[in-house]
C-alpha positions in Angstrom: -3.3 7.5 -18.5 -2.4 3.4 -18.3 -1.6 1.9 -14.7 0.0 -1.2 -14.5 -2.3 -4.4 -12.9 -0.1 -6.5 -13.1 3.6 -8.0 -14.1 4.6 -11.1 -15.5 7.9 -13.0 -16.1 6.8 -15.0 -18.9 5.1 -13.8 -21.6 2.3 -16.3 -22.3 1.0 -15.4 -18.7 0.7 -11.9 -19.9 -0.9 -12.7 -22.6 -3.4 -15.2 -21.1 -4.2 -12.4 -18.8 -4.8 -9.8 -21.4 -7.2 -12.3 -22.9 -9.2 -12.2 -19.7 -8.9 -8.5 -19.3 -10.3 -8.8 -23.1 -13.2 -11.1 -22.3 -14.6 -8.8 -19.8 -14.5 -5.9 -22.5 -11.5 -3.9 -20.8 -9.2 -2.3 -23.3 -5.4 -3.3 -22.1 -2.0 -3.3 -23.5 1.3 -5.4 -23.0 4.7 -3.4 -22.1 8.0 -4.6 -22.5 7.1 -7.8 -24.1 9.3 -7.4 -27.2 12.3 -6.7 -24.5 11.8 -9.4 -22.2 11.4 -11.8 -25.7 14.8 -11.2 -26.6 16.4 -12.6 -23.8 14.3 -13.5 -20.3 17.4 -12.4 -18.2 16.2 -8.4 -19.2 12.8 -9.1 -17.4 14.4 -8.0 -14.1 16.1 -5.3 -15.1 12.9 -3.7 -16.9 10.4 -4.5 -14.1 8.6 -7.4 -16.1 6.1 -7.9 -18.5 3.6 -4.8 -17.7 -0.2 -5.3 -18.5 -1.5 -1.7 -18.6 -5.3 -0.3 -18.5 -6.9 3.0 -18.3 -7.4 4.2 -14.7 -10.9 4.0 -15.4 -10.6 0.1 -15.5 -8.2 -0.2 -13.4 -10.0 -1.5 -10.4 -12.2 -4.2 -12.5 -9.2 -5.2 -14.4 -7.2 -5.8 -10.8 -10.2 -7.8 -9.4 -10.5 -9.8 -12.5 -6.8 -10.9 -12.6 -7.5 -11.6 -8.8 -10.0 -14.2 -8.9 -12.6 -11.7 -7.2 -15.9 -10.4 -7.2 -16.1 -7.3 -4.7 -20.6 -7.0 -5.7 -20.8 -11.2 -4.6 -18.6 -11.0 -1.6 -20.0 -7.4 -0.6 -16.3 -6.2 0.7 -13.9 -3.8 -1.0 -10.0 -5.3 -1.5 -8.9 -2.0 -0.8 -8.9 0.3 2.1 -10.6 3.7 1.8 -8.9 6.8 1.7 -8.1 8.0 4.8 -8.6 11.7 3.5 -11.8 11.6 1.9 -12.9 8.5 2.6 -13.2 7.7 -1.2 -13.2 3.7 -1.9 -11.7 4.1 -5.5 -8.0 3.1 -4.3 -5.5 1.1 -6.1 -2.4 -0.2 -5.0 0.5 2.3 -5.3 3.6 0.9 -7.5 7.2 1.6 -7.1 9.6 2.6 -9.6 11.9 0.0 -10.7 14.6 2.5 -10.9 14.1 3.3 -7.2 14.0 -0.2 -6.5 17.2 -0.8 -8.2 18.8 2.2 -6.5 17.9 1.2 -3.5 19.3 -2.2 -3.7 22.6 -1.4 -4.9 22.8 1.5 -2.6 21.4 0.1 1.1 21.5 -3.6 0.2 18.7 -6.2 -0.3 17.0 -5.3 3.1 15.7 -2.1 1.4 13.8 -4.2 -1.6 12.0 -6.4 1.2 10.7 -3.4 3.3 8.8 -2.0 0.2 6.6 -4.1 -0.2 2.9 -3.4 -2.0 1.2 -1.6 1.1 1.3 1.4 -0.3 -2.2 2.5 -1.9 -3.4 5.8 -3.8 -6.7 7.5 -3.9 -7.6 8.4 -7.4 -10.2 10.9 -6.3 -7.7 13.2 -4.1 -4.3 11.8 -5.0 -3.5 11.4 -1.1 -0.6 8.3 -1.4 -0.3 6.5 2.3 0.6 2.8 3.4 -1.1 0.4 5.8 0.1 1.4 8.5 -1.8 4.5 8.4 1.3 6.8 7.8 0.5 9.6 5.3 2.7 10.9 2.9 
């Protein structure tokens, strides 16, 4: 299964990030590049240009794109799962369709209250937010 590790509004930024991952031998694909290339205004409608990698490489790709070396720093930028204590955790992205519908139905405040503070454990499937509320 593919996981989105980054989204971009400009095609060249997505291509640069893809080249960076390929340089580290991480296979990746770019989704919605042609759709946004036809008209830049489509970028918001489709949720941007998505850079996707396999679940096996997601953590490493996320760290490379954010310029963070966990081994060098000796710490992880992701919390451990509160259920199984695994460190195989990635940020949980919201579905862009749900975000658009919530924006239309409930206004802008809902869109800004859905910050990326949710995480998903790849070991047990638990999803929680940083406030500590399990779902």
